[in-house]
C-alpha positions in Angstrom: 67.3 11.9 8.9 70.7 12.8 10.2 73.4 14.6 8.2 71.5 14.7 4.9 72.0 11.1 4.1 69.1 8.6 3.7 69.9 6.8 7.0 67.4 6.8 9.8 68.6 8.4 13.0 69.3 5.9 15.8 68.1 7.3 19.1 68.8 5.7 22.4 66.4 6.6 25.2 67.4 5.8 28.8 64.2 6.2 30.8 62.7 4.0 33.6 59.2 5.4 33.5 56.9 3.5 31.1 54.7 6.6 30.7 57.6 8.8 29.6 58.8 6.1 27.2 55.3 6.0 25.7 55.2 9.8 25.5 58.6 9.9 23.7 57.5 7.3 21.2 54.3 9.3 20.5 56.2 12.5 20.1 58.5 11.0 17.5 55.5 9.4 15.7 53.4 12.5 15.7 56.3 14.6 14.5 56.9 12.1 11.7 60.6 12.0 12.7 62.4 9.3 10.7 64.3 7.3 13.4 64.9 4.0 15.1 64.2 4.4 18.8 65.9 2.0 21.2 64.9 2.1 24.9 66.8 1.0 28.0 65.2 1.1 31.4 68.0 2.2 33.7 71.6 3.5 33.7 73.2 0.1 34.0 71.4 -1.0 30.9 72.3 2.2 29.1 76.0 1.6 29.8 75.6 -2.0 28.7 74.1 -0.8 25.4 76.8 1.9 24.8 79.7 -0.4 25.7 78.2 -3.4 23.9 78.0 -5.7 26.9 75.6 -8.7 27.4 72.5 -8.7 25.2 73.8 -5.5 23.4 76.9 -7.0 21.9 75.5 -7.3 18.4 75.9 -4.0 16.5 73.0 -5.1 14.2 70.5 -5.2 17.0 72.1 -2.4 19.1 73.5 0.1 16.6 75.6 3.1 17.8 73.2 6.0 18.6 73.2 9.3 16.7 71.4 10.8 19.7 71.2 9.8 23.4 68.2 11.0 25.5 69.0 10.5 29.1 66.9 10.7 32.3 68.9 11.7 35.3 66.8 9.9 38.0 66.9 6.2 37.2 67.5 3.0 39.3 70.7 1.1 39.6 73.0 3.7 38.0 71.6 7.2 37.6 72.0 9.5 34.6 74.7 11.5 36.3 76.8 8.3 36.8 76.1 7.3 33.2 77.5 10.7 32.0 80.6 10.3 34.2 81.3 6.9 32.8 80.7 8.1 29.2 83.2 10.9 29.9 86.0 8.7 31.3 85.6 5.6 29.2 87.4 5.8 25.8 85.3 2.8 24.6 82.1 4.7 24.9 80.9 6.2 21.6 80.6 10.0 21.4 77.2 11.4 20.4 75.0 14.3 21.2 73.4 13.7 24.6 70.2 15.5 25.9 69.1 15.2 29.5 65.4 14.9 30.1 64.4 15.4 33.7 62.2 16.9 36.3 65.2 18.1 38.2 65.6 21.9 38.4 68.6 21.8 40.7 71.3 24.2 39.5 73.9 21.7 40.6 72.5 19.1 38.2 72.4 21.6 35.3 76.0 22.7 35.8 77.3 19.2 36.4 75.7 17.7 33.3 76.8 20.5 31.0 80.3 20.0 32.4 80.1 16.4 31.4 79.4 17.3 27.8 75.6 17.2 27.3 74.2 19.3 24.5 70.9 20.2 26.1 69.1 20.0 29.5 65.3 19.8 29.2 63.3 20.2 32.3 59.7 18.9 32.4 57.4 20.5 34.9 55.6 17.3 35.9 55.3 13.6 35.1 52.6 12.7 32.6 50.7 9.5 33.3 48.8 7.3 30.8 
């Protein structure tokens, strides 16, 4: 629960890898974290969700996230571009954003923190199911 109220946390995961999506779902389930997890498959879809475009227009089926988990390396629009758009677009909701990535490049770390992320979590390798 977020903020001590009885509301489930809304978490948006932007991740193109089905194995990583499954791993995230399992981690929340195993940790018994009370949340509603919404998943988008690329950066373009993430921006559509955040800006309520297309199939994400309805706030009942696409609520504003309390937390955004973002992969950097995705097709169409990558996570870096998503962060840049979130920063410059006043219509984009503000929420804590955590980058989940295999990238260990210092440039990515610095750039994403400068774009307002709260945490940068590096994974050592992909996990396949």
